[in-house]
Short mmCIF file of the C-alpha atoms (twelve columns), coordinates in Angstrom:
data_MODEL
# 
_entry.id   MODEL 
# 
loop_
_atom_site.group_PDB 
_atom_site.id 
_atom_site.type_symbol 
_atom_site.label_atom_id 
_atom_site.label_alt_id 
_atom_site.label_comp_id 
_atom_site.label_asym_id 
_atom_site.label_seq_id 
_atom_site.Cartn_x 
_atom_site.Cartn_y 
_atom_site.Cartn_z 
_atom_site.pdbx_PDB_model_num 
ATOM 1   C CA . LEU A 1   -30.855 17.084 -20.079 1 
ATOM 2   C CA . THR A 2   -33.105 16.632 -17.068 1 
ATOM 3   C CA . ASP A 3   -36.381 18.567 -16.949 1 
ATOM 4   C CA . GLY A 4   -35.996 21.827 -15.077 1 
ATOM 5   C CA . VAL A 5   -32.264 22.159 -15.764 1 
ATOM 6   C CA . ASN A 6   -31.321 25.301 -17.644 1 
ATOM 7   C CA . PRO A 7   -28.524 24.272 -20.048 1 
ATOM 8   C CA . ASP A 8   -27.280 27.873 -20.075 1 
ATOM 9   C CA . ARG A 9   -26.676 27.793 -16.301 1 
ATOM 10  C CA . ILE A 10  -24.464 24.719 -15.882 1 
ATOM 11  C CA . PHE A 11  -21.065 25.434 -14.325 1 
ATOM 12  C CA . ALA A 12  -18.076 23.457 -13.105 1 
ATOM 13  C CA . THR A 13  -15.475 24.186 -10.479 1 
ATOM 14  C CA . GLY A 14  -12.874 22.036 -8.822  1 
ATOM 15  C CA . PHE A 15  -9.778  22.142 -6.665  1 
ATOM 16  C CA . SER A 16  -6.425  20.519 -7.534  1 
ATOM 17  C CA . ASN A 17  -7.188  17.248 -9.389  1 
ATOM 18  C CA . GLY A 18  -10.804 18.393 -9.568  1 
ATOM 19  C CA . ALA A 19  -9.572  21.603 -11.172 1 
ATOM 20  C CA . GLY A 20  -7.616  19.531 -13.662 1 
ATOM 21  C CA . LEU A 21  -10.817 17.670 -14.483 1 
ATOM 22  C CA . THR A 22  -12.620 21.007 -14.762 1 
ATOM 23  C CA . GLN A 23  -9.983  22.264 -17.236 1 
ATOM 24  C CA . HIS A 24  -10.220 19.004 -19.202 1 
ATOM 25  C CA . LEU A 25  -14.031 19.123 -19.370 1 
ATOM 26  C CA . ALA A 26  -13.905 22.792 -20.401 1 
ATOM 27  C CA . VAL A 27  -11.614 21.890 -23.310 1 
ATOM 28  C CA . GLN A 28  -13.312 18.651 -24.362 1 
ATOM 29  C CA . THR A 29  -17.075 19.118 -23.802 1 
ATOM 30  C CA . GLU A 30  -19.916 21.534 -24.444 1 
ATOM 31  C CA . LEU A 31  -21.528 20.914 -21.049 1 
ATOM 32  C CA . PHE A 32  -20.644 24.101 -19.184 1 
ATOM 33  C CA . GLN A 33  -21.414 27.784 -19.595 1 
ATOM 34  C CA . ALA A 34  -18.444 28.706 -17.384 1 
ATOM 35  C CA . VAL A 35  -15.772 26.984 -15.302 1 
ATOM 36  C CA . ALA A 36  -13.631 27.945 -12.306 1 
ATOM 37  C CA . PRO A 37  -10.565 25.722 -11.814 1 
ATOM 38  C CA . ILE A 38  -8.765  26.355 -8.517  1 
ATOM 39  C CA . SER A 39  -5.098  25.450 -7.944  1 
ATOM 40  C CA . THR A 40  -4.094  24.191 -11.349 1 
ATOM 41  C CA . ALA A 41  -3.327  25.384 -14.861 1 
ATOM 42  C CA . LEU A 42  -3.724  23.782 -18.254 1 
ATOM 43  C CA . VAL A 43  -1.539  20.769 -18.954 1 
ATOM 44  C CA . VAL A 44  0.732   21.037 -21.994 1 
ATOM 45  C CA . GLY A 45  -0.974  19.199 -24.870 1 
ATOM 46  C CA . GLN A 46  -4.458  19.692 -23.386 1 
ATOM 47  C CA . GLU A 47  -5.073  23.309 -24.325 1 
ATOM 48  C CA . PRO A 48  -8.239  24.687 -25.965 1 
ATOM 49  C CA . ASN A 49  -8.544  23.876 -29.661 1 
ATOM 50  C CA . GLU A 50  -10.887 24.559 -32.601 1 
ATOM 51  C CA . ASN A 51  -13.467 22.146 -31.118 1 
ATOM 52  C CA . THR A 52  -13.458 23.795 -27.676 1 
ATOM 53  C CA . PRO A 53  -16.493 26.020 -27.087 1 
ATOM 54  C CA . ILE A 54  -16.116 29.683 -26.204 1 
ATOM 55  C CA . ARG A 55  -16.876 29.961 -22.474 1 
ATOM 56  C CA . SER A 56  -16.083 32.035 -19.415 1 
ATOM 57  C CA . ILE A 57  -13.119 30.995 -17.265 1 
ATOM 58  C CA . LEU A 58  -12.107 32.007 -13.744 1 
ATOM 59  C CA . GLN A 59  -8.734  30.503 -12.848 1 
ATOM 60  C CA . ILE A 60  -7.461  30.869 -9.267  1 
ATOM 61  C CA . HIS A 61  -3.908  29.889 -8.408  1 
ATOM 62  C CA . GLY A 62  -1.467  30.475 -5.562  1 
ATOM 63  C CA . THR A 63  1.905   31.915 -6.538  1 
ATOM 64  C CA . ALA A 64  3.701   29.607 -4.038  1 
ATOM 65  C CA . ASP A 65  1.899   26.402 -5.108  1 
ATOM 66  C CA . ASN A 66  4.440   23.541 -5.101  1 
ATOM 67  C CA . ILE A 67  1.988   20.815 -6.197  1 
ATOM 68  C CA . CYS A 68  0.749   22.474 -9.415  1 
ATOM 69  C CA . PRO A 69  3.437   25.143 -9.771  1 
ATOM 70  C CA . TYR A 70  2.257   28.650 -10.637 1 
ATOM 71  C CA . ASP A 71  5.258   28.984 -12.961 1 
ATOM 72  C CA . GLY A 72  4.430   25.694 -14.691 1 
ATOM 73  C CA . GLY A 73  6.741   22.894 -15.738 1 
ATOM 74  C CA . SER A 74  7.018   19.225 -14.924 1 
ATOM 75  C CA . ASP A 75  9.054   19.457 -11.705 1 
ATOM 76  C CA . ASN A 76  6.140   18.635 -9.405  1 
ATOM 77  C CA . PRO A 77  4.641   15.605 -7.639  1 
ATOM 78  C CA . THR A 78  1.764   15.206 -10.143 1 
ATOM 79  C CA . GLY A 79  3.851   14.092 -13.112 1 
ATOM 80  C CA . HIS A 80  2.083   16.629 -15.361 1 
ATOM 81  C CA . ASP A 81  3.788   19.282 -17.459 1 
ATOM 82  C CA . PHE A 82  1.816   22.436 -16.675 1 
ATOM 83  C CA . TYR A 83  1.723   25.726 -18.488 1 
ATOM 84  C CA . SER A 84  2.440   28.583 -16.137 1 
ATOM 85  C CA . SER A 85  -0.755  29.905 -14.639 1 
ATOM 86  C CA . GLU A 86  -0.452  33.131 -16.619 1 
ATOM 87  C CA . GLN A 87  0.229   31.205 -19.876 1 
ATOM 88  C CA . SER A 88  -2.770  29.007 -19.137 1 
ATOM 89  C CA . ILE A 89  -5.187  31.916 -18.741 1 
ATOM 90  C CA . ALA A 90  -3.643  33.660 -21.776 1 
ATOM 91  C CA . LEU A 91  -4.370  30.522 -23.847 1 
ATOM 92  C CA . TRP A 92  -8.010  30.685 -22.732 1 
ATOM 93  C CA . ALA A 93  -8.100  34.405 -23.557 1 
ATOM 94  C CA . GLU A 94  -6.653  33.801 -27.008 1 
ATOM 95  C CA . HIS A 95  -9.088  30.945 -27.636 1 
ATOM 96  C CA . ASN A 96  -11.997 33.154 -26.533 1 
ATOM 97  C CA . GLY A 97  -10.956 36.005 -28.833 1 
ATOM 98  C CA . CYS A 98  -10.118 38.394 -25.992 1 
ATOM 99  C CA . ASP A 99  -7.714  41.313 -26.108 1 
ATOM 100 C CA . ALA A 100 -4.119  40.079 -25.880 1 
ATOM 101 C CA . THR A 101 -3.180  42.093 -22.792 1 
ATOM 102 C CA . PRO A 102 -5.204  41.803 -19.583 1 
ATOM 103 C CA . THR A 103 -6.157  44.617 -17.270 1 
ATOM 104 C CA . THR A 104 -4.292  43.886 -14.043 1 
ATOM 105 C CA . THR A 105 -5.224  45.241 -10.627 1 
ATOM 106 C CA . THR A 106 -4.369  44.473 -7.027  1 
ATOM 107 C CA . THR A 107 -7.244  43.381 -4.798  1 
ATOM 108 C CA . PRO A 108 -7.727  44.810 -1.273  1 
ATOM 109 C CA . GLN A 109 -6.114  41.584 0.057   1 
ATOM 110 C CA . GLY A 110 -3.026  42.202 -2.112  1 
ATOM 111 C CA . ASN A 111 -3.722  39.517 -4.711  1 
ATOM 112 C CA . THR A 112 -3.417  40.048 -8.450  1 
ATOM 113 C CA . HIS A 113 -6.616  40.156 -10.514 1 
ATOM 114 C CA . MET A 114 -6.153  39.825 -14.293 1 
ATOM 115 C CA . TYR A 115 -9.173  40.475 -16.522 1 
ATOM 116 C CA . TYR A 116 -9.172  40.023 -20.297 1 
ATOM 117 C CA . GLU A 117 -11.549 42.319 -22.151 1 
ATOM 118 C CA . GLY A 118 -13.140 42.197 -25.600 1 
ATOM 119 C CA . CYS A 119 -13.876 38.466 -25.538 1 
ATOM 120 C CA . THR A 120 -16.140 36.753 -28.068 1 
ATOM 121 C CA . ASN A 121 -19.819 36.519 -27.130 1 
ATOM 122 C CA . GLY A 122 -19.196 38.600 -23.996 1 
ATOM 123 C CA . VAL A 123 -17.529 35.741 -22.120 1 
ATOM 124 C CA . GLU A 124 -15.149 36.596 -19.294 1 
ATOM 125 C CA . VAL A 125 -11.614 35.354 -18.789 1 
ATOM 126 C CA . VAL A 126 -10.230 36.103 -15.328 1 
ATOM 127 C CA . GLN A 127 -7.188  35.040 -13.316 1 
ATOM 128 C CA . LEU A 128 -6.880  35.551 -9.568  1 
ATOM 129 C CA . SER A 129 -3.291  35.034 -8.458  1 
ATOM 130 C CA . VAL A 130 -3.205  34.540 -4.696  1 
ATOM 131 C CA . ILE A 131 0.109   36.095 -3.685  1 
ATOM 132 C CA . ASP A 132 2.186   33.660 -1.593  1 
ATOM 133 C CA . GLY A 133 -0.763  31.256 -1.724  1 
ATOM 134 C CA . GLU A 134 0.191   27.612 -1.573  1 
ATOM 135 C CA . HIS A 135 -1.854  24.716 -2.942  1 
ATOM 136 C CA . GLY A 136 -4.850  25.508 -0.724  1 
ATOM 137 C CA . PHE A 137 -6.249  28.807 0.467   1 
ATOM 138 C CA . PRO A 138 -7.896  29.988 3.667   1 
ATOM 139 C CA . PRO A 139 -11.689 30.070 3.188   1 
ATOM 140 C CA . GLU A 140 -11.727 33.826 3.839   1 
ATOM 141 C CA . THR A 141 -9.553  34.530 0.766   1 
ATOM 142 C CA . GLU A 142 -11.044 37.492 -1.098  1 
ATOM 143 C CA . GLY A 143 -13.911 37.764 1.358   1 
ATOM 144 C CA . GLY A 144 -14.806 34.104 1.029   1 
ATOM 145 C CA . LEU A 145 -13.505 31.995 -1.831  1 
ATOM 146 C CA . ASN A 146 -16.790 30.155 -2.378  1 
ATOM 147 C CA . SER A 147 -18.660 33.468 -2.615  1 
ATOM 148 C CA . PHE A 148 -15.976 34.886 -4.925  1 
ATOM 149 C CA . VAL A 149 -16.300 31.906 -7.286  1 
ATOM 150 C CA . TRP A 150 -20.100 31.876 -7.137  1 
ATOM 151 C CA . SER A 151 -20.263 35.624 -7.878  1 
ATOM 152 C CA . PHE A 152 -18.260 35.003 -11.058 1 
ATOM 153 C CA . LEU A 153 -20.234 31.952 -12.163 1 
ATOM 154 C CA . ASN A 154 -23.623 33.441 -11.318 1 
ATOM 155 C CA . ALA A 155 -22.852 36.514 -13.463 1 
ATOM 156 C CA . GLN A 156 -22.413 34.356 -16.570 1 
# 
């Protein structure tokens, strides 16, 4: 790596296709300490495997997304067969050795926050389901989506 780059502080985030790339890189590479895909779930056949590193994941997805459907499936304009968002994060939790059942709370904005505890190496696996959120979100979501994502990544 480049001088001055801390390999333990490299993160990835992306939106839509960029989130798909983020999921893919999280499964296939050892580059990132944590990732935060926004508005997508894992694609069937591209889930974490025995070669995928243990790492923290923050997945954010709108429940009314019609491009990368929250409930998964292949009936969407992308041509991908997605896991449901909740299956996707559960696959990450299982891969990361977390407890099987997440702690679920409702945020002050009325969104659903799922947090898996007991993960290997202290990693975090979190899902924010933006209720009635479509493929994109207003920037003020959860007090500022960029700040929300950075708070998660910076804590890793």
